[in-house]
Each structure stands twice: as C-alpha cells, then as structure tokens.
N, C-alpha and C positions, 0 to 999 in steps of 0.2 A: 394295640391297646385302644379301646373306645375313647373317643374324645369326650371330656365332660360336657354334659348338656347345658345349654344356656340357661341362665336364671341366677337367683341369689346364690352367692358362694356360701358354703357352710362355714359356720364360725368355729375357729380352732384356737388352741393355745399350746404353748410349749410348757411342759411340766418336767423339770430336771434341774440340776445344778446349773447356774449361769456359766460357770467355767466349762462344763460339759457342752452346753449349747454353743459356746464360742469355738470350742475345739472341733466338735463333730459336724456342726452345721455352718459351713463356710458361707460367705455372702451369696454365692451363686445358688447354693442349696436353699438358703432362706428366701431368695427371690423366687425360686421355683415353687416353694410352698405358698408364698404370698400370692402367686398367680393362680393357685388352685383353690385357696380358701381365704377367708377373712381372718388373718392371723393376728392375734393380740400382740402388741409390741413388747409386752413385758414377759420375761421368762419367770414362770411360777416355781419357786423352790419350796415355799411354805404355803400350803393350801388352807391354812387356818386364819390368815389375816383378812381384815375387811376388804382390802384391795383385791386379794386373790379371790375372795368370795364374789365380789362384784364381777370379776371376769368370768368365773365359773358359771354364773347364773344363766348365761345364754349360749354356752359352748356345746357344740355337738360332737366335737372331735378333740382329743388330747393327743399330742405328739410327745411321747415320754422318752426319757433317757436316764442314764446313771444319775442317782440323786433324787429321783422322783419319790415323794412320800407315798405311803400306802393309800390307795383309792378305796377307802373304807365307807361304811354306811354314812358317816358324818359328811365326808366329802361328796358322796353321791347325792345326799340330800341338798347340798348346795349347788349341785350340777344336774338339775332335773331333765335337761335336754340331751345329756351326754349319750351318744350312741356307739362310739368307737374309740379305741385306743390303738395308736400305731407306735410301737416301741423301736427306738433307734439302736438298740443293743440286743443282747441275746435273751437271757432268762427274764421272764416276767414275774417270777415268784415273789420278788421283793416288793412289788407295788400293786399287782392285779389281785384283788382279794375275792373271797366268795361273794361279797356284795356285788361286784361287777358281773360275775357269772349269773347270779340270781336276777339281776336287772336285764340280762340279755345283751350286755355290751359286747360288741364284736372286738376281737383283739388280734393284732398282727405283730410279728416280731421279726427283727433282722438277724435272728439266730443263724439262718443259713448263710448269710453274708459273713457273719463273724466266725463261722466254722472254718472258712478257707484259710485265713492266716494261721490258725491253730494247727490245722492239718499240714500246712507248709512247714511250720516250725518243727512239728513231729517228724516229718519226712527228713528234714535236714539233720535232726538229731539222730535218727535211725542210721542214716548213712555215715555221719561223722563218727559216731561211736562204733559202728561196725568196722570202719577203717582205723579206729583207735587214733584219730587225729589229735585229740587233746593230749593224750599220753605221749605220742611221738613228738609233738611240738615242745612239750615240757622237757623231754629227754634231750632233744636237739639243742634247745636253749642252754641247757646245763652243760652239755658236752662240747658244743661249738664245733662238732665234727660229725660227719655222717656215718651211721652204723652200716654194717654189711647188709644191704637190702636183700641179698639172696638167702639170708638166715631168718627172714621174717616168718614168724610162726603161722601155721595154717589156720589159726583162730582169728587172724586179722583179715578183714575183707568182707565184702557184701555178696559174694557169689554163693547162691543157694542158702543164704542165711535164713533162719526161721524167725519170723516176727509174729508175736501173739497180740491180738487186738482185744482188749477187754471192753465190750459193749459196742454194738452197731448203732451208736448215737449219730446225730448229724455229723459230728466231728469224726467219729470212728469210721463212718462210711466214706468221708472225704479222704481220710488217710488210706483206706483200702484202695480207693480210686487212684490216688497219687502213687501208690506202690506198684500198680499194674505194669508199668513199663520196665520195672526193675526185676532182676533175676532173683527174686525173693519168694520164699514159701510163706504164705499168710494163714495163720490160724485165727479162729474167732471163737470167743465165748460170749454168748448172749442167749439167755433162756427164752427170749421171745422170737428168736430167729430159727426157723425150721430148716430142714435139709434142702428143700427146694429153693428157698430164698438164699441160703448160703451158697448154693451152686450158682445162682444168678450173680451173686457178689464176687464169685471166683475165689472163695475161701473154704478152708476145711473147718467145720464146726467141731469143737472139742469141749470137754468139761473144764471147769475152773482149775482143778488141780493139774490136769494135763497141760493146760495153757502155760502155767508157770513152770512146770517140769520140763517142757519141750522147747520153750521159747529161748532163742539167743537174745532176743529183745522182747520185752512185754511192755506195751503202751496202754496206759489207763485212760479210758474215755467215758467212764460211767458217771452219771450225775450223782451228786450227793443227796441221797434220800435216807430216811430212817433205816431202811433195810440194807443200804450200801455203806453206811458208816463203819469203818474198820473192816470192810470186805476183804481187802488185801492184808491178810493176817500174817502173823509171825510164821505160821506153818507154811504158808505159800511162799513167803520171802525166802525162808530157809531151804525150800525145795528147788530154788532156781539153780541152773547150771553154774558152775564156777566161772566167774567173769561175765555172766549175763548182765544185761542192762535193763533197769526198770525206769521207764519214762512216765512221768505224771504231769499232765496238763489239765487234769480235771479239778479236783479239790483235794487239799492236803488231808482232810479227815477221812478220805476213802481208804487210806492205807495206815497200817500200824507203823508210825514213824520211828518209834523206839526200836522195833524189829529191824527196820531198814538201816537205822543208824548202827546197830550192832553188826549187821552183815557187811555194811560198807567199810566200817572201821577195821573189820577183820580182813578186808580185801576179798571177800567172797563174791560180792556183787558190785556193779557200778550203777550209778543212777543219774538221771537228769530230772531235776525238779523245778518246774515253773510255778508250782504251788506248794505251800507247806502249811503246817498247822502248829502254831499260829503263823499268820503272815503279819509281820516279819518275824523270823526266828530270833530268839534272844541272842545278844551279841556273843555270848560265850558258848553257844550251842556247838557241839563237836562237828556237825555236818559242814559248818562254814569252812573248816580247814582240812576236811577229808579230801585227799587227792583223788578219790574214786567217785566223787560227786560234783556235778555242776549244778549250781543253783542260780536261776534267773528270776528277775523281779516281776513275775506274773505278766510277762510281756508277749506271750504267744498270741493272745487275742489282738484285735484291731488296735493299731497305734499309728500315729503320724499320717501318712498319705492313705493308709488303709481305712481311716475314718470316712473317707469320701464314699467308700463302698457302702457303708452303713447309711449314710445320708441319701445316696442314690436309691437304695432299697426303700427307705422310708418315703421318699418323694413318689416313687413308683406306686407304692401301696396306697398312698393318699389319693393319687390320680385314679387308681382303679376304684377306690371306695366312692369318690366323688362322682364317677361316671356310672356307678351302680353295677360295676363289673364284678365286684367281690375281691377279697384279698387273695393274692397268690400264695402268701405265707401265713395262713390263719393259725392261731393257737386255740385248740379246742380244750374245753374243760376236762373231757374224758381222757385226754392224753397227758394231763399234768403229771400223773404218777410215773411217766416214763421220761419226762423232760427235766433238764437242769433248772 
C-alpha cells in the first residue's frame, strides 16, 4: 500500500451510533484512523444538530456505521467539502442516498469483510444439519442411552450431499468457496451468472425451481430488493425434498414465511433461520417451538472479535484514499441493484 503523502491530513468524522462506534472501533482502530486523518472527537449520530453541522462544515471524509442517518441533500448542503464515505459495515442502502451519487462522493464498504462470518455460519449449519446433529442431540438427551449407530439412515451425513446456493452474492460466493474442500455437490441459481462463470466457481447452474427440487439443503443469499421480496414462494418450499433444509441468512422477507411455517410444522422440511419477518417474531409464533426449525438472533454477521475485521477494513480503505490509491472495495452506483 502506498504511504500517505505528507501534508495536511484530511478532515474526517465518525457518523454512526456511539454504541456502534465503541463496539466496532476499538482504541487501536481509533488511533489508526487518527494517524491517517484529522478525526473529529465527537461521534455524529444526529446530523441535524448545530454541533453536528459545525463538524460537517469542513469534513472531507465520513466514516459511517450502523445507525448513521441518511446522507441526504440537507446533510450534503451542510457538508460542502465531503468527498468520500467509508462504511464500517455491509450495506450502504440505509444511508448513502442519490444525493451522494449525484455529488460524486466516493463510497467504500466493508461488505466483503462482513461476508466471511456469514459464510462461516452457513457452512457450519450446512454440515450440522446434514449430520442431523441437533436432532441426534435432542434424542440422546431424552433417551440418555446411545441408539444403534449401525442403523443410522442413509439420509444422514454430508457425503455427496447436494447444496443449492440462491444468489452468487458476496456471501454466496464465500459459501461456495468454503464448501470446496467438502465432498458436496453445489448447485447455483443466479440469473446474472453465465455458464463460464459458474464453471470458474465450480458449481452447476440451475433454474430456480430445480434448485429447490434437487437440493438437500438450499441456502438463501439474495439481497432483499423489490423483485426478490417473496422470491422463495410456497410453490418452491413445497417442492423441496422430504427432510430438506432451508437456510436463510439474507432477509426474512425474501421467503414466504407462512409457507415455511406450514411445511416445517408438518415435518416436511427443516430450516435454519438467522433472519425472520418481522425480527423478532411474535412470542406466540409457532416457529419458536417447532422442533424442525432453529432460529438464531441475526448473529451470522460480524459480532464480538469479528468487528475488528470490519475496523481493519475501514482503516485500510481510509489509508488507500488518503494516499490517492483508491478504494479496494468501492461501491458503485450502477451496482446497487445487485447489492444488499
């Protein structure tokens, strides 16, 4: 990486929830940012206050995170020198507005860094559900004796299991990468991936209906866009193999949750849901007590020590921008239709 050129450091500010700033940007990360730019000491959560406007007036760079308000026309009017946004999380849809793109503000995101823990979670769930670990543990706890392991059904295990990946997104591609060392057949449905790219990824491209019909496990990684809302329909859920697993780490609204509830309660499919619609499900929702469903509290993305990966990515991107090298992980306006 090119070293920053000597001279005045660009003026920067943190725009996010103060709690997020404290969690994601540890003292070492804050010190690294301080060394690269003239970082305002106050974390900006409300960009409409006089104090925030005084900070924005001469800032060239905003380092954003969860809880950042929209950077709309009014905010940009108060930040006439703003040239770049470095986001310490994944999607920028919640705060980077058309006004930013119209202004020509450069944008970077840590989406690639955040994709790894989601892919790791997905891999773990694919392998655990393939081995039927949760079911076996529950039966073992109830019986307090070991069943005859030689009578294990041939539906249990991960040898030559077929896994369908819905969308070759950043996370979908990382899942495919992590599956390579395993003896698993991988199918992919993504209308934007052609045969040649699928071959490079090492997957077999299939239609949407075929993905759900053939997959022992189907893992959803499509972003929530107007055209993907409800994409995983009742018809697709009902077409899944008996005992197949549906994993969703994308957004709850991508799938027909009522259809999944019916199929899971009937014992036709199993599911791992890190996201639901809404989050959190109502206390009396039947999925909570369904033995065929594991629900986790949207934890697949970066948490705990994984936040450091996000911070390191942001620091690296700021260093590249300060040096004039350009972002390694830019977000382009023309790609927004394909991003979460």
